[in-house]
GUVOZA-306393 format. One line per field, with one value per residue: y, x, z of N, C-alpha, C in turn; residue in three letters. Coordinates in pm, 1 decimal, decimal comma, always signed. Example, Ala and Ser with C-alpha at 12.3 -4.5 7.8 and 13.67 -1.06 7.14 Angstrom:
// GUVOZA-306393
npy = c(-569,0  -225,0) .
npx = c(+1319,0  +1285,0) .
npz = c(+780,0  +708,0) .
capy = c(-450,0  -106,0) .
capx = c(+1230,0  +1367,0) .
capz = c(+780,0  +714,0) .
cpy = c(-330,0  +3,0) .
cpx = c(+1320,0  +1290,0) .
cpz = c(+780,0  +787,0) .
tivex = c(ala  ser) .
***
This chain:
// GUVOZA-306393
npy = c(+1386,0  +1096,5  +806,2  +470,5  +271,6  +3,7  -350,1  -494,4  -730,6  -1058,8  -1022,7  -1111,4  -1047,3  -960,3  -946,3  -833,3  -1087,5  -1027,0  -857,2  -720,3  -877,5  -716,6  -592,0  -357,7  -279,0  -274,9  -403,9  -566,4  -607,6  -746,6  -579,9  -539,3  -487,7  -315,7  -208,9  -260,1  -105,8  -129,1  -54,1  -283,0  -292,3  -190,1  -330,5  -281,7  -24,1  +267,5  +216,7  +242,1  +277,6  +196,8  +250,4  +23,3  +150,7  +359,5  +209,9  +62,8  +274,9  +363,8  +130,6  +116,5  +352,3  +288,5  +66,4  +191,3  +336,6  +582,7  +657,0  +604,6  +784,0  +833,1  +657,3) .
npx = c(-1596,6  -1405,7  -1402,6  -1440,5  -1149,0  -1071,3  -1061,4  -759,5  -636,7  -550,3  -566,7  -504,2  -218,6  -6,4  +270,3  +440,8  +578,2  +820,0  +939,8  +1208,2  +1427,1  +1491,3  +1295,9  +1200,5  +934,5  +586,0  +289,9  -16,3  -366,5  -693,6  -982,0  -1293,6  -1414,0  -1229,5  -885,8  -615,1  -309,6  +23,2  +346,2  +599,9  +815,9  +721,3  +494,2  +313,2  +253,3  +100,0  -189,2  -307,7  -616,5  -791,5  -1056,5  -1215,5  -1241,1  -1052,5  -815,4  -813,1  -785,6  -529,9  -377,0  -430,1  -305,0  -40,1  +10,0  +6,3  +235,1  +243,8  +370,6  +633,4  +844,7  +904,9  +1080,2) .
npz = c(+1796,8  +1762,2  +1547,8  +1673,3  +1725,1  +1511,2  +1582,8  +1545,8  +1588,7  +1492,9  +1218,8  +878,0  +785,7  +513,0  +280,5  -15,1  -221,9  -330,0  -152,9  +39,4  +277,3  +496,5  +643,0  +542,8  +429,5  +342,8  +495,7  +423,1  +487,4  +473,2  +600,8  +727,8  +472,2  +370,4  +302,0  +505,3  +598,8  +704,5  +849,8  +818,2  +990,7  +1223,5  +1364,2  +1570,2  +1541,5  +1381,5  +1172,4  +849,1  +678,6  +384,4  +153,9  -77,4  -326,1  -305,6  -275,6  -515,5  -696,4  -632,0  -696,6  -971,6  -1061,2  -989,4  -1152,9  -1397,1  -1389,1  -1262,4  -1028,0  -1052,4  -1055,1  -793,9  -678,2) .
capy = c(+1255,8  +1010,1  +671,8  +372,3  +201,3  -135,8  -455,0  -537,5  -861,7  -1171,3  -994,1  -1191,7  -954,9  -1018,4  -850,9  -882,3  -1193,3  -969,5  -764,0  -756,3  -936,6  -626,6  -532,0  -229,6  -299,1  -257,0  -523,4  -539,4  -703,9  -705,9  -552,8  -477,0  -438,8  -217,7  -260,2  -202,5  -97,6  -93,8  -66,9  -413,6  -273,9  -142,5  -391,0  -226,4  +117,8  +310,3  +141,4  +320,3  +197,3  +252,3  +185,4  -51,6  +247,4  +426,7  +113,7  +34,7  +392,4  +358,8  +21,6  +155,5  +447,7  +218,1  -15,8  +282,0  +400,5  +720,3  +683,7  +554,1  +887,4  +843,7  +564,6) .
capx = c(-1567,0  -1347,2  -1459,6  -1365,1  -1042,8  -1110,0  -978,7  -664,4  -580,9  -592,9  -574,5  -414,5  -123,0  +83,2  +350,7  +477,2  +679,9  +947,6  +990,2  +1340,7  +1424,5  +1535,5  +1180,9  +1166,1  +822,4  +455,1  +206,8  -155,8  -463,4  -833,8  -1054,2  -1424,9  -1433,6  -1126,3  -749,2  -532,6  -169,0  +112,0  +490,4  +639,3  +913,3  +651,2  +361,8  +223,6  +237,7  -23,5  -243,6  -392,0  -721,8  -839,2  -1173,2  -1184,3  -1225,5  -923,2  -708,2  -812,6  -730,8  -384,7  -321,2  -439,6  -196,8  +88,1  +23,9  +29,2  +364,4  +227,4  +452,7  +768,7  +945,1  +926,7  +1185,5) .
capz = c(+1851,7  +1660,1  +1535,7  +1752,7  +1652,2  +1487,5  +1641,7  +1442,9  +1624,3  +1411,3  +1075,3  +793,9  +724,0  +412,1  +205,2  -148,1  -220,7  -371,0  -52,0  +89,2  +410,5  +603,1  +708,8  +480,3  +340,1  +404,1  +503,0  +393,1  +539,4  +454,6  +724,8  +715,6  +336,5  +339,6  +303,1  +610,8  +559,5  +815,0  +830,5  +871,6  +1098,0  +1342,6  +1357,4  +1671,8  +1510,9  +1316,1  +1058,7  +759,1  +615,2  +258,9  +95,2  -200,1  -435,1  -287,7  -301,4  -659,4  -764,7  -611,5  -777,2  -1112,3  -1085,2  -981,3  -1274,0  -1510,7  -1371,2  -1216,0  -910,6  -1078,8  -1028,5  -649,7  -634,3) .
cpy = c(+1166,1  +872,3  +574,8  +300,8  +55,6  -232,5  -512,7  -672,8  -968,2  -1142,1  -1077,8  -1097,1  -1028,1  -907,1  -914,3  -987,7  -1139,6  -871,7  -813,8  -802,0  -843,9  -556,3  -400,4  -249,5  -269,5  -390,8  -480,3  -646,4  -654,4  -684,4  -478,7  -414,8  -333,8  -287,5  -185,5  -210,9  -57,6  -113,0  -197,8  -402,1  -235,1  -198,8  -340,8  -78,5  +149,2  +224,1  +236,0  +227,2  +270,4  +177,1  +110,1  +44,8  +319,8  +332,9  +81,7  +151,9  +395,7  +250,8  +55,6  +252,4  +381,2  +134,6  +69,1  +358,6  +542,1  +756,0  +642,4  +657,2  +901,4  +753,5  +572,2) .
cpx = c(-1515,4  -1413,3  -1378,0  -1262,0  -1083,4  -1013,6  -889,5  -601,5  -635,5  -607,2  -472,3  -321,0  -37,5  +159,7  +389,6  +586,5  +816,3  +1004,1  +1123,1  +1331,0  +1462,5  +1419,9  +1136,5  +1053,5  +692,7  +382,8  +61,8  -243,8  -604,3  -899,5  -1183,7  -1448,2  -1333,5  -990,7  -673,0  -386,9  -87,4  +257,2  +534,9  +741,5  +846,5  +509,2  +262,6  +194,3  +107,1  -60,9  -331,9  -495,4  -773,2  -962,7  -1129,2  -1161,2  -1091,0  -808,5  -699,2  -757,5  -578,9  -321,0  -323,2  -326,6  -60,5  +112,6  +54,6  +160,6  +357,8  +315,7  +598,7  +877,0  +977,6  +1038,3  +1305,1) .
cpz = c(+1739,1  +1662,2  +1620,2  +1666,2  +1633,1  +1554,3  +1531,9  +1473,9  +1529,9  +1263,1  +999,8  +717,6  +621,7  +342,8  +72,9  -138,3  -261,4  -268,7  +3,1  +234,0  +523,7  +673,6  +650,0  +378,7  +414,3  +403,8  +484,7  +453,9  +507,7  +591,1  +693,1  +577,5  +292,6  +332,6  +411,8  +567,9  +681,9  +773,7  +894,0  +984,5  +1230,0  +1344,9  +1461,9  +1647,1  +1439,5  +1196,8  +978,2  +698,5  +493,1  +211,7  -29,4  -316,1  -425,8  -323,3  -450,6  -738,7  -750,8  -698,9  -925,6  -1147,5  -1083,2  -1106,0  -1396,3  -1498,0  -1316,8  -1097,4  -930,4  -1047,1  -879,5  -598,7  -723,1) .
tivex = c(met  ser  ala  pro  arg  pro  asp  leu  arg  gly  leu  ala  trp  arg  lys  ala  ser  ser  ser  val  gly  asn  gly  ala  cys  val  glu  leu  ala  pro  ile  glu  gly  met  val  ala  val  arg  asp  ser  lys  asp  pro  ala  gly  pro  val  leu  arg  tyr  thr  ala  ala  glu  trp  asn  ala  phe  leu  asp  gly  ala  lys  lys  gly  glu  phe  asp  asp  leu  val) .
***
């Protein structure tokens, strides 16, 4: 049995100030001590949720340039 889907209405979604205006970006929102991530082009689409530890590990890697080869 899967966990119930959290209520995503009313979340304070935001994106980076440097994101381009064509909708090709991700949006983030805090939810229940986690970070929710969605595609800004599809706000009704799937939402990924990460724990604080997972999100901090990702940010640490990004700051260190571990993903620079992907773009």
